[in-house]
N, C-alpha and C positions, 0 to 999 in steps of 0.2 A: 205686729198681733190685732187681730181683729177680735170684736167683743164674740162674736159668733165662737170663736176656738175657746177662751175661755169657758163660754156655755158647753161645749164638749167636754172639757176637762168638769166638770157639776154635775154632768149628766152621767160622764162615767164613776163618779163619789158616790150619786145616786141618782137612778133613772126617776124622770118625773110624773112615769106611769104609777111610781108604787103611791103617789100621796090618794089619800080620800075623796073621792067625789065632789062633796063640797068644799074643797079647800083650791086655795088660787096659787099657783105654782109658775115658775117659769121663767119668764122675762117679761115685765108688769109694765113696764115704762124702758123707752128707748128705741135703737137700730141697732140691732146683730150684727150689721154691714161696717158700722164705724170701726174706724184705727182706736184700740184702746191705748188709753195715758197709764192707766195705774187701775188697780182694785182695790176697793177698801171693803173689808168684810166684818160684817155687825149683826146685832139682835134683833134689833127696830129701824126701820129705813125712815128715820124721824127726819125732819126741819133742821135739826142742829146736826145731824150726822151728813147731810145732804152738804151743808156749810164746811162739814169737818172733810167730805173726800174735795169739795172744791181747794179749800185750803193746801191740801194736799197733791194737787194735781191730779187725780182720779176720777175719770169721767165712766166709772162704772161701782155701783154699789152690792153688793152681796148680802142679803141677810136671811137672815131663819123664818121672822114672822112676813106675812105680805102685808105691805103698808093699802095694798089694795085688794080688800078680801070683800067685799059684796060690790055691786054696781055705783059709779058716779052718774047722777044726771045731771049734775050742775058741778062747776069746777071755779069758783069763786073767791076759795081762802078761807072758808068760814069755821073751819075746823082743821087740828093738826092733820088728817090724812090730806086734805085739799091742798094745806100749806107743803107740804112734802113735795107731793106731786106738780105742783106748780112749779117749785125752785127747782127740783128735777130737770123739767123739761125746759125751760128756761136757759139752762146751761148745761142742755145736751149729758144730762147724767143719764145713764142706763142702771136700771133698780131689775136684780135678780131674785127671785125668790127661792127656797128647796121645804122648808115646811111640815109638811107629814110625809113628802117624799121622803126626808130623813129620819121622820119619825117611826115608819115602815119598814124602816132597811136595818137590817142583822145588827150591823157594827155602824148604828145612827144612835140618836139621842137616847135612846133607852142602855146600849151596852156602853155608851159612855159614863153614863150614873153605874152602871153597874162596876164599870172598871175605878172609879174612882172612890167608890164605896169598898171596896176588897171585895165585890159578888160575883164569884167563882161559877163557870161551869152554865152558865144563863142560857136560856132558851125562849122564844118568843113565848108572850102571856096570854095572848089573843091574837091567835094565825088570822091570816086576811082570807077573807071568802069571795068566792064569786072571779077566781085573779087567773084559773087554769083552765086551758081548753086540750080537746085532742084530736090529732089529726090521723085519718085512716085514709090510703092510699093502695092503689095496684099496679102493678109491673110485674114485668115478665121479669124473669132469674136471673137474668145477664144484667139490669139495669137497678135489684137490689141493692146492691151495696153502692151507688153510686147517688143514689136517691137517699139513703140513709145519712150520708157522706156530708152531701148536702143540707140534710135536716140539721145535723147536729152544728155543723160550723154555723146555722145560722139560727143556734139557741136553743134548737130541740132538743126533747130526751133528756133533761135536769131534772132532776128528783133529790132533793135533800143535799149530802156529802157525793150524789150520785151524777155523772153525765153519761152522754151517748148513750141514754138508755132507751130501749124500744121492743116490741115483738114482731114476730114474723113468723108467719101462718103461710103453708102452699095450698092451693085449689086450684080449679078451674073456670076460668073466665068464659064469657061469651060475647060474641059481639057481631055486627053486621051492618057493616061503612054504605053511606049509599054513592052515586055516582060522583059525586065531587070530593070523596073522602080517600086520603092516600097513609092508609093504615102502616103500622109498624109489620104486622102481620098477616099475613091471609091477604082474600083481595076484594075489591069492593063488588057488593051485590050480594056475597056470598057468608051465610051463617059460620062463622071461626069459634072455635072451641079451643083453648091452650091452654098450658101451664102457666098461672098468675102466682106472683106472691103478695100477700095483703102485710102493708107495714102500718103499724099503729105506734104513736108517740105523741107526749104530753108537752105544753110548750105554756108559758106565761102569755097571757091575752096582747101586751101590749107589742108582742113579738109577731102580730100574726101576719102583716103586709110581708115581711122580709121573708119567712118561712117559707110562704105559697110562694114569692120571687124565688125562692131557693128551689123550690119542687118544681117548679116550670123550666127553670132553667137546666135539671140536671134529669130531667123525665124524657124517656124516647118519645113516648107517645102523642100522636097528634092532637088527641081531646084527651086530659087528665081526668082521672076521675078522683075526685077524694071527699071527705067528707067532715067537717068541723062541729065539735060539740061541745059547751061549755060542762063543766063537771064540777060536781056539789064538794071536792074536797078541798080541805082549807090549804094553805101553804107554809108551809111548817116553816119556812125562815125569812118569812115577809109577816109583818103586822106589830099591831100595837104593844108598849109593853114587854118588859122582860122579867123571867125569876130566875133565880137559883141561889146559892147558897155562901155564906161568910164562913171564911175558913175556921171561925171558932166561936161559937154562940157566946154573947153577951147577955145581961140583964138588960131590961127596958128603958133604965135609967141611961146604962151606959151607953145603950146603940143607939138612942136618941142625941144624948152630949156627940157621940161621934157623927151620926148625922147633921145634926147644927153646924158643927166643925168644919166638914169636910165640903156641904155645900153652902158655906156661911150665909144660916137661914139667921134672919131678924130675930123670928120666934118659930116654933113648931105649933102649930094646934094638933091637939090628938083625941084617939074614944080611950074607953077607961082602958087600964092596964089589966093585961089578962093573968099577971105574974107567973109568965112560963121564959124559960131562955128565948133566944132571938137566933137563929140559924138559916133559917129561909124565908127570903125577902123577894117580893115584889116590887119594880117599880115601873112607873110610867109617866115620862115626862107631861108637862100642863096639865090640861084638864083629863082627871081620869076614870070619874067616879064610876062609868059606866063599866070599869072593869073591876070592883068591888069583889060579886059573885068569881068571878074568874080568879082571881086570887087566892080566895078560900076554897073553890074548890080544888085549887094546886098544890095545899098545905102550907101556901103562906102563912108564917109565924108575923109578919108585919108588911104590909102595901103602903109605898112611899110614893105620894103623885101630890097633884095641886089643886084649886076651885074646889074644893069641898062645900057643901051647904049644910048649914044646921042637921036637920034630919039625915041625912045622909052617913051621919059619924054614927048613928043606931043599927048602921047594915053591918057595920062590925061584929053584930053579935056575940059579943065575947068570943070571939076565935080567932080573932086576930089584933093585932094594933095598927090601927087606921091612922096614918099620919099626913098631914096636910103642911108640904114644907113651904111653900109660896111655887107661883109660875115660874116669875123669872129663876130662880133660885135653882128649879128642878132641871133647868134649860142652860144653865150660866156657863157650861162648858164649849156650847155647839159652835161658838166662833171659834173658839182655837181650833179645833179640829176640824171646822172650814179651811181655816189658815194652812194649818199642818197640811192638809192634803193636797192644796194647790200649788203652796210653793214645792214640794217633795214633785209634782208633777211640770211643774214651769218654773224654770231656776233662772237667772238674770234677769228677773220682771219685777215692777213695783205691784208688790203686794203685799198690804201694807194692814194691821190690825187695827180697829177702832178703838179710842180711849173713850168715847162716850159710855157712858152707864147708861143705861136708856128703861130701866126698872122704873115703873110708874107707882110702886107702892113702897110705903115709906115706912119707917119704925119708929113708935114712941118711947 
């Protein structure tokens, strides 16, 4: 099995197009064409993890956090990033990161948190923007079904829990081909007016090339007329954080103890108690201070995230219990999720869960 085949499974788990623009996901080090001897799943691809991969005969490391986040101008081994990269390159170990692609996936980081904590009926807290486009095209009525089918098969027309969504309207189209044209309807040099069908479908922007290939292959026109526009609509099934409800309300002390025990926190920093039961809970794995107002607006009694600064605790405004549970702690179950997904897809192959604890934060 080649490394690229493992990558195909990972992109099935979470399309890299879901990642935030600032992020660095995908194959960071290595050659996708190489034969894979084994895969080590970890949280951070540190030098010690590369050593572990070598000891376990794995030449591919799949990590959550990208070890290469910003550009390197020199690789001299002067810091932990450079040392990990040097060791990986010297030993032909590929490194692949998923990070915010999995953060934004509806079944990813934040759904994993919700499931662990018993938060039910969760939905996206901060839906992804500028991710939906709309295609409009025109064809003769007898070609409409074939065009729609091809577009649906390519991923167009998916809206929330529905697929094969489109809008079709009838009209009259006009055109006149020149002497080099070969029109499906009419004669070159003659103005034609004919019944046409207008087809409109939405799609996720990363599917654009695939959508257009499907359109051109199914269309009967020599020159295919189409328009693509970007929509302001948010994507309800892609985005950061989730919000849902506990089966049973807890008081604040019970809730904090539940979180501390479940997420194995060394400690929880939190805002002032609001003296109300905790039932509706928002979560955002990793650094989530930007979503405090979104949690308040959606009626959360508590918001769990990490990396909060001093003044950000004031933003709770006595409207919710704001909790910093630790960055690693909020993401601690992710490598298990990746491991379970891959092992279900690829059987009888060396997929290994890293034993390294890469949390850099310790508690006294």
